BALOBA-1460 file (C-alpha; in Angstrom, 3 decimals):
// residues 384
<rec num="1" residu="m" x="85.286" y="33.573" z="-21.842"/>
<rec num="2" residu="d" x="81.808" y="34.670" z="-20.733"/>
<rec num="3" residu="c" x="79.705" y="31.653" z="-19.763"/>
<rec num="4" residu="k" x="76.708" y="32.626" z="-21.893"/>
<rec num="5" residu="l" x="78.935" y="33.037" z="-24.946"/>
<rec num="6" residu="r" x="80.806" y="29.786" z="-24.274"/>
<rec num="7" residu="a" x="77.506" y="27.923" z="-23.831"/>
<rec num="8" residu="k" x="76.905" y="28.174" z="-27.575"/>
<rec num="9" residu="n" x="80.057" y="26.127" z="-28.135"/>
<rec num="10" residu="c" x="80.102" y="23.773" z="-25.154"/>
<rec num="11" residu="g" x="76.476" y="22.671" z="-25.469"/>
<rec num="12" residu="g" x="76.233" y="22.115" z="-21.726"/>
<rec num="13" residu="c" x="73.208" y="24.316" z="-21.135"/>
<rec num="14" residu="p" x="71.266" y="24.839" z="-24.376"/>
<rec num="15" residu="l" x="68.335" y="26.571" z="-22.621"/>
<rec num="16" residu="l" x="70.477" y="29.183" z="-20.858"/>
<rec num="17" residu="g" x="69.161" y="32.024" z="-23.033"/>
<rec num="18" residu="l" x="65.547" y="31.139" z="-22.227"/>
<rec num="19" residu="d" x="63.747" y="32.668" z="-19.249"/>
<rec num="20" residu="y" x="63.629" y="30.090" z="-16.424"/>
<rec num="21" residu="a" x="59.835" y="30.197" z="-16.157"/>
<rec num="22" residu="a" x="59.673" y="29.471" z="-19.882"/>
<rec num="23" residu="q" x="62.118" y="26.563" z="-19.433"/>
<rec num="24" residu="l" x="59.898" y="25.045" z="-16.764"/>
<rec num="25" residu="k" x="56.796" y="25.441" z="-18.927"/>
<rec num="26" residu="q" x="58.572" y="23.777" z="-21.864"/>
<rec num="27" residu="k" x="59.661" y="20.816" z="-19.733"/>
<rec num="28" residu="e" x="56.254" y="20.382" z="-18.113"/>
<rec num="29" residu="e" x="54.596" y="20.396" z="-21.541"/>
<rec num="30" residu="k" x="57.121" y="17.821" z="-22.780"/>
<rec num="31" residu="v" x="56.152" y="15.447" z="-19.959"/>
<rec num="32" residu="r" x="52.443" y="16.109" z="-20.522"/>
<rec num="33" residu="a" x="52.734" y="15.411" z="-24.251"/>
<rec num="34" residu="l" x="54.477" y="12.082" z="-23.624"/>
<rec num="35" residu="v" x="52.573" y="10.657" z="-20.656"/>
<rec num="36" residu="g" x="49.496" y="12.856" z="-20.159"/>
<rec num="37" residu="k" x="47.218" y="10.205" z="-21.625"/>
<rec num="38" residu="y" x="48.062" y="7.912" z="-18.696"/>
<rec num="39" residu="g" x="47.127" y="10.354" z="-15.916"/>
<rec num="40" residu="p" x="47.201" y="13.967" z="-14.733"/>
<rec num="41" residu="v" x="50.504" y="15.868" z="-14.901"/>
<rec num="42" residu="h" x="51.011" y="18.150" z="-11.906"/>
<rec num="43" residu="p" x="52.960" y="21.444" z="-12.013"/>
<rec num="44" residu="i" x="56.719" y="20.993" z="-12.402"/>
<rec num="45" residu="r" x="58.896" y="21.505" z="-9.345"/>
<rec num="46" residu="g" x="61.626" y="23.996" z="-10.235"/>
<rec num="47" residu="m" x="64.408" y="25.720" z="-8.291"/>
<rec num="48" residu="e" x="64.304" y="29.088" z="-6.570"/>
<rec num="49" residu="q" x="67.944" y="29.699" z="-7.537"/>
<rec num="50" residu="p" x="68.601" y="27.664" z="-10.704"/>
<rec num="51" residu="y" x="72.347" y="28.271" z="-10.866"/>
<rec num="52" residu="h" x="75.546" y="26.719" z="-9.436"/>
<rec num="53" residu="y" x="73.759" y="23.497" z="-8.524"/>
<rec num="54" residu="r" x="76.261" y="20.927" z="-9.789"/>
<rec num="55" residu="n" x="78.084" y="19.317" z="-6.850"/>
<rec num="56" residu="k" x="80.232" y="17.253" z="-9.246"/>
<rec num="57" residu="v" x="82.580" y="18.689" z="-11.871"/>
<rec num="58" residu="i" x="84.736" y="16.915" z="-14.455"/>
<rec num="59" residu="s" x="87.446" y="18.965" z="-16.148"/>
<rec num="60" residu="t" x="89.811" y="17.847" z="-18.917"/>
<rec num="61" residu="f" x="93.411" y="19.061" z="-19.126"/>
<rec num="62" residu="a" x="94.838" y="20.555" z="-22.321"/>
<rec num="63" residu="p" x="97.865" y="22.601" z="-23.444"/>
<rec num="64" residu="g" x="97.569" y="26.300" z="-22.638"/>
<rec num="65" residu="f" x="99.575" y="29.436" z="-23.383"/>
<rec num="66" residu="g" x="103.286" y="29.595" z="-22.610"/>
<rec num="67" residu="g" x="103.671" y="25.895" z="-21.962"/>
<rec num="68" residu="k" x="101.177" y="26.004" z="-19.099"/>
<rec num="69" residu="l" x="98.318" y="23.549" z="-18.947"/>
<rec num="70" residu="t" x="94.714" y="24.631" z="-18.915"/>
<rec num="71" residu="s" x="91.487" y="22.730" z="-18.297"/>
<rec num="72" residu="g" x="87.868" y="22.810" z="-19.280"/>
<rec num="73" residu="i" x="85.172" y="20.912" z="-21.123"/>
<rec num="74" residu="y" x="84.899" y="19.472" z="-24.586"/>
<rec num="75" residu="a" x="83.198" y="21.642" z="-27.179"/>
<rec num="76" residu="a" x="79.963" y="20.130" z="-28.460"/>
<rec num="77" residu="n" x="80.533" y="17.207" z="-30.836"/>
<rec num="78" residu="s" x="84.334" y="17.464" z="-30.663"/>
<rec num="79" residu="h" x="87.409" y="16.666" z="-28.583"/>
<rec num="80" residu="k" x="88.545" y="20.287" z="-28.486"/>
<rec num="81" residu="v" x="88.833" y="21.519" z="-24.904"/>
<rec num="82" residu="l" x="87.206" y="24.867" z="-24.112"/>
<rec num="83" residu="p" x="89.000" y="26.486" z="-21.140"/>
<rec num="84" residu="v" x="86.668" y="27.120" z="-18.184"/>
<rec num="85" residu="e" x="87.358" y="29.507" z="-15.309"/>
<rec num="86" residu="s" x="83.798" y="29.453" z="-13.994"/>
<rec num="87" residu="c" x="80.437" y="27.986" z="-14.969"/>
<rec num="88" residu="l" x="76.912" y="29.102" z="-14.146"/>
<rec num="89" residu="l" x="75.901" y="25.501" z="-13.447"/>
<rec num="90" residu="q" x="78.841" y="24.469" z="-11.272"/>
<rec num="91" residu="d" x="79.190" y="24.905" z="-7.527"/>
<rec num="92" residu="e" x="81.257" y="28.083" z="-7.121"/>
<rec num="93" residu="v" x="83.470" y="26.386" z="-4.512"/>
<rec num="94" residu="l" x="84.394" y="23.776" z="-7.125"/>
<rec num="95" residu="d" x="85.251" y="26.495" z="-9.653"/>
<rec num="96" residu="k" x="87.763" y="27.859" z="-7.127"/>
<rec num="97" residu="t" x="88.996" y="24.335" z="-6.357"/>
<rec num="98" residu="m" x="89.690" y="23.694" z="-10.032"/>
<rec num="99" residu="q" x="91.657" y="26.933" z="-10.257"/>
<rec num="100" residu="a" x="93.768" y="25.653" z="-7.333"/>
<rec num="101" residu="v" x="94.283" y="22.266" z="-9.029"/>
<rec num="102" residu="r" x="95.530" y="23.944" z="-12.210"/>
<rec num="103" residu="a" x="97.892" y="26.188" z="-10.256"/>
<rec num="104" residu="a" x="99.323" y="23.223" z="-8.325"/>
<rec num="105" residu="a" x="99.663" y="21.073" z="-11.468"/>
<rec num="106" residu="n" x="101.480" y="23.908" z="-13.250"/>
<rec num="107" residu="a" x="103.774" y="24.413" z="-10.237"/>
<rec num="108" residu="c" x="104.678" y="20.717" z="-10.487"/>
<rec num="109" residu="r" x="105.122" y="21.085" z="-14.281"/>
<rec num="110" residu="y" x="102.680" y="18.310" z="-15.083"/>
<rec num="111" residu="q" x="101.946" y="17.897" z="-18.790"/>
<rec num="112" residu="p" x="98.447" y="17.288" z="-20.185"/>
<rec num="113" residu="y" x="97.751" y="13.908" z="-21.696"/>
<rec num="114" residu="d" x="97.592" y="13.797" z="-25.499"/>
<rec num="115" residu="e" x="95.135" y="11.062" z="-26.439"/>
<rec num="116" residu="d" x="96.382" y="10.883" z="-30.058"/>
<rec num="117" residu="k" x="100.088" y="10.577" z="-29.219"/>
<rec num="118" residu="g" x="99.621" y="8.792" z="-25.892"/>
<rec num="119" residu="t" x="102.008" y="11.252" z="-24.208"/>
<rec num="120" residu="g" x="101.652" y="13.432" z="-21.109"/>
<rec num="121" residu="l" x="100.490" y="12.711" z="-17.584"/>
<rec num="122" residu="v" x="97.302" y="14.402" z="-16.341"/>
<rec num="123" residu="r" x="94.053" y="13.572" z="-18.131"/>
<rec num="124" residu="h" x="91.132" y="14.827" z="-16.076"/>
<rec num="125" residu="c" x="90.170" y="16.185" z="-12.698"/>
<rec num="126" residu="l" x="86.969" y="15.127" z="-10.976"/>
<rec num="127" residu="l" x="85.714" y="17.290" z="-8.122"/>
<rec num="128" residu="r" x="82.910" y="16.590" z="-5.656"/>
<rec num="129" residu="r" x="81.457" y="18.687" z="-2.855"/>
<rec num="130" residu="g" x="79.173" y="17.654" z="-0.028"/>
<rec num="131" residu="v" x="76.663" y="20.497" z="-0.126"/>
<rec num="132" residu="a" x="75.420" y="19.947" z="3.426"/>
<rec num="133" residu="t" x="78.878" y="19.256" z="4.907"/>
<rec num="134" residu="g" x="81.069" y="21.499" z="2.759"/>
<rec num="135" residu="q" x="83.587" y="18.673" z="2.286"/>
<rec num="136" residu="v" x="85.556" y="18.764" z="-0.995"/>
<rec num="137" residu="m" x="87.148" y="15.878" z="-2.926"/>
<rec num="138" residu="v" x="89.798" y="16.226" z="-5.637"/>
<rec num="139" residu="v" x="90.427" y="13.260" z="-7.953"/>
<rec num="140" residu="l" x="93.397" y="13.703" z="-10.284"/>
<rec num="141" residu="v" x="93.192" y="11.269" z="-13.209"/>
<rec num="142" residu="t" x="96.605" y="10.329" z="-14.592"/>
<rec num="143" residu="a" x="97.708" y="8.251" z="-17.572"/>
<rec num="144" residu="q" x="100.328" y="6.366" z="-15.564"/>
<rec num="145" residu="p" x="100.609" y="5.030" z="-12.009"/>
<rec num="146" residu="v" x="103.544" y="7.194" z="-10.933"/>
<rec num="147" residu="l" x="102.696" y="10.784" z="-10.010"/>
<rec num="148" residu="p" x="106.052" y="12.579" z="-9.708"/>
<rec num="149" residu="g" x="106.225" y="14.833" z="-6.671"/>
<rec num="150" residu="a" x="102.840" y="13.676" z="-5.376"/>
<rec num="151" residu="k" x="103.493" y="15.115" z="-1.912"/>
<rec num="152" residu="n" x="104.528" y="18.441" z="-3.404"/>
<rec num="153" residu="f" x="101.381" y="18.492" z="-5.542"/>
<rec num="154" residu="v" x="99.172" y="17.917" z="-2.503"/>
<rec num="155" residu="k" x="101.017" y="20.578" z="-0.509"/>
<rec num="156" residu="a" x="100.700" y="23.090" z="-3.354"/>
<rec num="157" residu="l" x="97.044" y="22.213" z="-3.918"/>
<rec num="158" residu="l" x="96.095" y="22.691" z="-0.274"/>
<rec num="159" residu="a" x="97.933" y="26.036" z="-0.186"/>
<rec num="160" residu="e" x="96.381" y="27.272" z="-3.456"/>
<rec num="161" residu="a" x="92.916" y="26.181" z="-2.301"/>
<rec num="162" residu="a" x="93.351" y="27.906" z="1.070"/>
<rec num="163" residu="q" x="94.281" y="31.142" z="-0.724"/>
<rec num="164" residu="r" x="90.921" y="30.911" z="-2.482"/>
<rec num="165" residu="g" x="89.014" y="30.200" z="0.725"/>
<rec num="166" residu="v" x="88.565" y="26.477" z="0.014"/>
<rec num="167" residu="t" x="89.421" y="23.622" z="2.381"/>
<rec num="168" residu="v" x="90.113" y="20.382" z="0.487"/>
<rec num="169" residu="t" x="89.047" y="17.305" z="2.463"/>
<rec num="170" residu="t" x="90.653" y="14.531" z="0.424"/>
<rec num="171" residu="v" x="92.849" y="14.069" z="-2.649"/>
<rec num="172" residu="v" x="92.826" y="10.857" z="-4.715"/>
<rec num="173" residu="q" x="94.922" y="9.808" z="-7.705"/>
<rec num="174" residu="n" x="93.002" y="7.713" z="-10.217"/>
<rec num="175" residu="v" x="94.971" y="5.858" z="-12.900"/>
<rec num="176" residu="n" x="93.448" y="5.490" z="-16.352"/>
<rec num="177" residu="s" x="95.958" y="4.218" z="-18.899"/>
<rec num="178" residu="r" x="93.388" y="3.048" z="-21.426"/>
<rec num="179" residu="k" x="92.555" y="4.737" z="-24.723"/>
<rec num="180" residu="t" x="88.980" y="5.550" z="-23.840"/>
<rec num="181" residu="s" x="86.564" y="8.424" z="-23.342"/>
<rec num="182" residu="v" x="85.651" y="6.991" z="-19.927"/>
<rec num="183" residu="v" x="87.037" y="9.408" z="-17.322"/>
<rec num="184" residu="l" x="87.975" y="7.121" z="-14.431"/>
<rec num="185" residu="g" x="90.155" y="4.016" z="-14.413"/>
<rec num="186" residu="e" x="90.029" y="1.145" z="-11.934"/>
<rec num="187" residu="a" x="93.172" y="1.845" z="-9.867"/>
<rec num="188" residu="e" x="93.154" y="4.507" z="-7.147"/>
<rec num="189" residu="k" x="95.571" y="5.823" z="-4.555"/>
<rec num="190" residu="v" x="94.602" y="8.111" z="-1.696"/>
<rec num="191" residu="l" x="97.106" y="10.982" z="-1.516"/>
<rec num="192" residu="y" x="95.465" y="12.948" z="1.290"/>
<rec num="193" residu="g" x="92.528" y="12.443" z="3.654"/>
<rec num="194" residu="k" x="90.294" y="9.377" z="3.732"/>
<rec num="195" residu="g" x="89.509" y="8.959" z="0.043"/>
<rec num="196" residu="f" x="85.838" y="9.852" z="0.439"/>
<rec num="197" residu="i" x="83.649" y="12.713" z="1.583"/>
<rec num="198" residu="l" x="80.383" y="12.785" z="3.511"/>
<rec num="199" residu="d" x="77.146" y="14.504" z="2.652"/>
<rec num="200" residu="t" x="73.701" y="14.587" z="4.242"/>
<rec num="201" residu="l" x="70.604" y="14.002" z="2.113"/>
<rec num="202" residu="c" x="67.011" y="13.688" z="3.347"/>
<rec num="203" residu="g" x="68.236" y="13.278" z="6.918"/>
<rec num="204" residu="k" x="70.728" y="10.482" z="6.133"/>
<rec num="205" residu="t" x="74.519" y="10.724" z="5.842"/>
<rec num="206" residu="y" x="76.291" y="9.207" z="2.825"/>
<rec num="207" residu="a" x="79.929" y="8.394" z="2.138"/>
<rec num="208" residu="i" x="80.770" y="9.420" z="-1.420"/>
<rec num="209" residu="s" x="83.823" y="7.917" z="-3.111"/>
<rec num="210" residu="p" x="85.267" y="8.921" z="-6.517"/>
<rec num="211" residu="r" x="83.109" y="6.427" z="-8.432"/>
<rec num="212" residu="s" x="79.937" y="6.626" z="-6.343"/>
<rec num="213" residu="f" x="76.749" y="7.534" z="-8.160"/>
<rec num="214" residu="y" x="75.303" y="10.503" z="-6.316"/>
<rec num="215" residu="q" x="72.791" y="12.978" z="-7.685"/>
<rec num="216" residu="i" x="74.476" y="16.230" z="-8.688"/>
<rec num="217" residu="n" x="71.681" y="18.614" z="-7.621"/>
<rec num="218" residu="h" x="71.377" y="18.345" z="-3.847"/>
<rec num="219" residu="a" x="68.380" y="20.646" z="-3.379"/>
<rec num="220" residu="q" x="66.284" y="19.054" z="-6.119"/>
<rec num="221" residu="t" x="67.266" y="15.523" z="-5.099"/>
<rec num="222" residu="e" x="65.674" y="16.155" z="-1.709"/>
<rec num="223" residu="v" x="62.540" y="17.313" z="-3.568"/>
<rec num="224" residu="l" x="62.646" y="14.274" z="-5.877"/>
<rec num="225" residu="y" x="63.132" y="11.680" z="-3.134"/>
<rec num="226" residu="g" x="60.614" y="13.376" z="-0.871"/>
<rec num="227" residu="l" x="58.007" y="13.132" z="-3.623"/>
<rec num="228" residu="a" x="58.940" y="9.492" z="-4.296"/>
<rec num="229" residu="v" x="58.478" y="8.446" z="-0.660"/>
<rec num="230" residu="e" x="55.257" y="10.449" z="-0.452"/>
<rec num="231" residu="a" x="53.963" y="8.739" z="-3.593"/>
<rec num="232" residu="a" x="54.646" y="5.326" z="-2.049"/>
<rec num="233" residu="k" x="52.091" y="6.010" z="0.740"/>
<rec num="234" residu="l" x="54.042" y="3.890" z="3.225"/>
<rec num="235" residu="t" x="52.512" y="3.014" z="6.599"/>
<rec num="236" residu="g" x="55.477" y="1.208" z="8.190"/>
<rec num="237" residu="k" x="54.126" y="-2.268" z="7.379"/>
<rec num="238" residu="e" x="55.372" y="-2.625" z="3.816"/>
<rec num="239" residu="v" x="58.155" y="-4.684" z="2.254"/>
<rec num="240" residu="v" x="59.821" y="-2.335" z="-0.226"/>
<rec num="241" residu="l" x="62.030" y="-3.217" z="-3.196"/>
<rec num="242" residu="d" x="64.423" y="-0.496" z="-4.351"/>
<rec num="243" residu="a" x="65.466" y="-1.510" z="-7.865"/>
<rec num="244" residu="y" x="68.487" y="0.123" z="-9.516"/>
<rec num="245" residu="c" x="69.291" y="1.331" z="-5.987"/>
<rec num="246" residu="g" x="72.791" y="2.807" z="-6.490"/>
<rec num="247" residu="i" x="74.308" y="3.698" z="-3.104"/>
<rec num="248" residu="g" x="70.911" y="3.190" z="-1.484"/>
<rec num="249" residu="t" x="69.663" y="6.761" z="-1.311"/>
<rec num="250" residu="i" x="65.983" y="6.154" z="-2.160"/>
<rec num="251" residu="g" x="65.736" y="2.939" z="-0.133"/>
<rec num="252" residu="l" x="67.385" y="4.437" z="2.928"/>
<rec num="253" residu="t" x="65.170" y="7.517" z="2.658"/>
<rec num="254" residu="a" x="62.134" y="5.196" z="2.654"/>
<rec num="255" residu="a" x="63.431" y="2.859" z="5.382"/>
<rec num="256" residu="d" x="62.037" y="4.934" z="8.264"/>
<rec num="257" residu="h" x="58.556" y="4.481" z="6.811"/>
<rec num="258" residu="a" x="58.718" y="0.773" z="5.836"/>
<rec num="259" residu="k" x="58.944" y="-2.626" z="7.496"/>
<rec num="260" residu="q" x="61.755" y="-3.892" z="5.258"/>
<rec num="261" residu="v" x="63.759" y="-2.464" z="2.341"/>
<rec num="262" residu="v" x="65.592" y="-4.610" z="-0.212"/>
<rec num="263" residu="g" x="67.913" y="-2.864" z="-2.673"/>
<rec num="264" residu="v" x="69.269" y="-4.321" z="-5.909"/>
<rec num="265" residu="e" x="72.087" y="-2.793" z="-7.953"/>
<rec num="266" residu="l" x="74.476" y="-4.160" z="-10.591"/>
<rec num="267" residu="n" x="77.479" y="-2.029" z="-9.557"/>
<rec num="268" residu="r" x="79.233" y="-3.876" z="-6.728"/>
<rec num="269" residu="d" x="81.078" y="-0.784" z="-5.504"/>
<rec num="270" residu="a" x="77.754" y="1.016" z="-5.189"/>
<rec num="271" residu="v" x="76.280" y="-1.907" z="-3.220"/>
<rec num="272" residu="q" x="79.214" y="-1.833" z="-0.802"/>
<rec num="273" residu="d" x="78.590" y="1.893" z="-0.383"/>
<rec num="274" residu="a" x="74.889" y="1.202" z="0.250"/>
<rec num="275" residu="i" x="75.674" y="-1.412" z="2.910"/>
<rec num="276" residu="g" x="78.105" y="0.984" z="4.571"/>
<rec num="277" residu="n" x="75.612" y="3.842" z="4.388"/>
<rec num="278" residu="a" x="72.931" y="1.715" z="6.050"/>
<rec num="279" residu="r" x="75.345" y="0.771" z="8.831"/>
<rec num="280" residu="h" x="76.552" y="4.358" z="9.290"/>
<rec num="281" residu="n" x="72.974" y="5.621" z="9.615"/>
<rec num="282" residu="g" x="71.891" y="2.841" z="11.957"/>
<rec num="283" residu="v" x="69.351" y="1.511" z="9.456"/>
<rec num="284" residu="k" x="68.736" y="-2.137" z="10.351"/>
<rec num="285" residu="n" x="65.748" y="-2.909" z="8.132"/>
<rec num="286" residu="a" x="67.561" y="-2.572" z="4.769"/>
<rec num="287" residu="r" x="69.456" y="-5.220" z="2.789"/>
<rec num="288" residu="f" x="71.328" y="-4.703" z="-0.482"/>
<rec num="289" residu="f" x="72.277" y="-7.164" z="-3.222"/>
<rec num="290" residu="a" x="74.746" y="-6.870" z="-6.094"/>
<rec num="291" residu="a" x="72.890" y="-8.269" z="-9.094"/>
<rec num="292" residu="d" x="71.354" y="-7.379" z="-12.435"/>
<rec num="293" residu="a" x="67.956" y="-5.968" z="-11.496"/>
<rec num="294" residu="t" x="66.104" y="-7.763" z="-14.296"/>
<rec num="295" residu="r" x="67.645" y="-11.151" z="-13.472"/>
<rec num="296" residu="w" x="67.259" y="-10.715" z="-9.701"/>
<rec num="297" residu="i" x="63.609" y="-9.738" z="-9.776"/>
<rec num="298" residu="g" x="62.860" y="-12.519" z="-12.274"/>
<rec num="299" residu="e" x="64.337" y="-15.133" z="-9.935"/>
<rec num="300" residu="a" x="62.636" y="-13.582" z="-6.905"/>
<rec num="301" residu="a" x="59.265" y="-13.552" z="-8.646"/>
<rec num="302" residu="a" x="59.729" y="-17.159" z="-9.783"/>
<rec num="303" residu="a" x="60.475" y="-18.124" z="-6.162"/>
<rec num="304" residu="g" x="57.200" y="-16.553" z="-5.058"/>
<rec num="305" residu="e" x="58.695" y="-13.578" z="-3.243"/>
<rec num="306" residu="k" x="56.478" y="-10.528" z="-2.857"/>
<rec num="307" residu="a" x="56.922" y="-6.804" z="-2.367"/>
<rec num="308" residu="d" x="54.239" y="-4.334" z="-1.332"/>
<rec num="309" residu="v" x="55.906" y="-1.352" z="-3.010"/>
<rec num="310" residu="i" x="58.577" y="-1.244" z="-5.708"/>
<rec num="311" residu="f" x="60.694" y="1.828" z="-6.331"/>
<rec num="312" residu="m" x="62.304" y="1.797" z="-9.739"/>
<rec num="313" residu="d" x="64.836" y="4.399" z="-10.833"/>
<rec num="314" residu="p" x="66.265" y="3.012" z="-14.077"/>
<rec num="315" residu="p" x="68.925" y="4.612" z="-16.316"/>
<rec num="316" residu="r" x="67.991" y="6.808" z="-19.290"/>
<rec num="317" residu="e" x="67.298" y="3.793" z="-21.493"/>
<rec num="318" residu="g" x="64.522" y="2.844" z="-19.110"/>
<rec num="319" residu="s" x="63.620" y="-0.606" z="-17.859"/>
<rec num="320" residu="t" x="63.230" y="-3.894" z="-19.750"/>
<rec num="321" residu="p" x="60.095" y="-5.862" z="-20.686"/>
<rec num="322" residu="e" x="61.451" y="-8.767" z="-18.616"/>
<rec num="323" residu="f" x="61.849" y="-6.576" z="-15.534"/>
<rec num="324" residu="l" x="58.366" y="-5.107" z="-15.886"/>
<rec num="325" residu="a" x="56.844" y="-8.583" z="-16.358"/>
<rec num="326" residu="s" x="58.560" y="-9.700" z="-13.145"/>
<rec num="327" residu="v" x="57.226" y="-6.631" z="-11.358"/>
<rec num="328" residu="a" x="53.730" y="-7.736" z="-12.313"/>
<rec num="329" residu="r" x="54.462" y="-11.283" z="-11.075"/>
<rec num="330" residu="m" x="55.529" y="-9.907" z="-7.687"/>
<rec num="331" residu="a" x="52.201" y="-8.023" z="-7.682"/>
<rec num="332" residu="p" x="53.103" y="-4.989" z="-5.532"/>
<rec num="333" residu="k" x="50.184" y="-2.784" z="-4.558"/>
<rec num="334" residu="r" x="52.107" y="0.204" z="-5.792"/>
<rec num="335" residu="v" x="55.007" y="0.974" z="-8.146"/>
<rec num="336" residu="v" x="56.818" y="4.306" z="-7.851"/>
<rec num="337" residu="y" x="58.723" y="5.007" z="-11.054"/>
<rec num="338" residu="v" x="61.408" y="7.715" z="-10.897"/>
<rec num="339" residu="s" x="62.289" y="8.575" z="-14.481"/>
<rec num="340" residu="c" x="65.186" y="10.595" z="-15.900"/>
<rec num="341" residu="n" x="63.836" y="10.211" z="-19.444"/>
<rec num="342" residu="p" x="60.113" y="10.780" z="-20.137"/>
<rec num="343" residu="v" x="60.444" y="9.099" z="-23.553"/>
<rec num="344" residu="t" x="61.373" y="5.718" z="-22.071"/>
<rec num="345" residu="l" x="58.943" y="6.340" z="-19.200"/>
<rec num="346" residu="a" x="56.108" y="6.553" z="-21.739"/>
<rec num="347" residu="r" x="57.271" y="3.310" z="-23.363"/>
<rec num="348" residu="d" x="57.442" y="1.485" z="-20.019"/>
<rec num="349" residu="l" x="54.057" y="2.863" z="-18.947"/>
<rec num="350" residu="a" x="52.456" y="1.279" z="-21.990"/>
<rec num="351" residu="t" x="53.737" y="-2.080" z="-20.740"/>
<rec num="352" residu="l" x="52.822" y="-1.515" z="-17.072"/>
<rec num="353" residu="t" x="49.317" y="-0.444" z="-18.061"/>
<rec num="354" residu="k" x="48.795" y="-3.688" z="-19.978"/>
<rec num="355" residu="l" x="50.060" y="-5.561" z="-16.919"/>
<rec num="356" residu="g" x="47.322" y="-4.106" z="-14.731"/>
<rec num="357" residu="y" x="48.775" y="-0.882" z="-13.300"/>
<rec num="358" residu="k" x="47.186" y="2.559" z="-13.490"/>
<rec num="359" residu="a" x="49.094" y="5.834" z="-13.149"/>
<rec num="360" residu="e" x="47.713" y="8.077" z="-10.412"/>
<rec num="361" residu="g" x="49.571" y="11.195" z="-11.496"/>
<rec num="362" residu="f" x="52.910" y="12.601" z="-12.604"/>
<rec num="363" residu="t" x="55.134" y="15.252" z="-11.031"/>
<rec num="364" residu="p" x="57.959" y="16.596" z="-13.209"/>
<rec num="365" residu="v" x="61.071" y="17.766" z="-11.340"/>
<rec num="366" residu="d" x="63.701" y="20.054" z="-12.867"/>
<rec num="367" residu="m" x="66.953" y="18.451" z="-11.755"/>
<rec num="368" residu="f" x="69.067" y="20.131" z="-14.442"/>
<rec num="369" residu="p" x="68.069" y="23.779" z="-15.050"/>
<rec num="370" residu="h" x="69.171" y="25.285" z="-18.383"/>
<rec num="371" residu="t" x="69.465" y="21.830" z="-19.973"/>
<rec num="372" residu="e" x="66.799" y="19.900" z="-21.875"/>
<rec num="373" residu="h" x="66.636" y="17.104" z="-19.288"/>
<rec num="374" residu="v" x="63.617" y="16.649" z="-17.022"/>
<rec num="375" residu="e" x="62.788" y="13.987" z="-14.454"/>
<rec num="376" residu="a" x="59.337" y="12.779" z="-13.470"/>
<rec num="377" residu="i" x="57.793" y="10.702" z="-10.718"/>
<rec num="378" residu="v" x="54.684" y="8.593" z="-11.147"/>
<rec num="379" residu="s" x="52.888" y="6.345" z="-8.689"/>
<rec num="380" residu="l" x="51.076" y="3.373" z="-10.210"/>
<rec num="381" residu="q" x="48.339" y="1.444" z="-8.428"/>
<rec num="382" residu="r" x="47.624" y="-2.212" z="-9.148"/>
<rec num="383" residu="e" x="44.110" y="-2.653" z="-10.481"/>
<rec num="384" residu="i" x="44.046" y="-6.404" z="-11.142"/>
């Protein structure tokens, strides 16, 4: 099915029919309408080539014609799988990789999982690609621990991928036996390779495992993080707190320009990745803690600890009043807020403004062309 026709059903890129310049204008105006009263909104940073930017793909298996399985994405507001051969948003290498996965799964006669009946084997396939390294990860999500003919599947997959000009770096089986819409389960088995891939971002190398959080648009992430570090105005003397730090990407990007970086993240797997990434890159002035950001910063502020600059990159629901109050207690000279939701950014800015911080300016960044999402960076200076 043609991608532009399928887009009406899948809902993945609702702005696809709109000229890209018009998309950027719409997103910039959205940010200005929500936060413009707090400070100037600078021109949005868009992409030169706003297609095939997704370095992570999740595909769901379903019954196809002639007893073969197919795969694709759920139609909007349903659990009906729309078959996908290619997608204008996905990395083209991953499109070819998914074709190879389907061919190998069909050769092994794997049956798609039926969530209503609880029958079948293969549920999803998660693919990742290191854009800078070219490394490719395949994660096959199964409903049960035993993958019949696992070695044959890997052999067939590597051969099918090679025919399509793709070299697969690692293959992982993930087991998810629960009745849930969550893609990945807890148990994993490495079938081929090391179980992770490497990628380079802003001059640092990161190990990316199946469950690592890693931004899906490599080019725009370098823009986003570059703007964030620039907004922090670091001189090399500052103690920096990286809240909601994930695998440490913002903190490690800033580490070359700071005296000390402290990262806080609730996901323990992500913190282990961050520690490993710091070690791998030879970064010795960064420490990472597995803790709830709100609780951690509250305890740190109560203990009298200080930070000169705080990076905060919260989830779409934004931060919490308790976290923001603790930020004010730590009294950093500057707060750099990286937002993936301008609605909750506006809400949190109202609180930060009352706590004595003034926005110096906003820069929207288009991380997800052809969708309605827009990110924004703001640097706030302490006035009190």
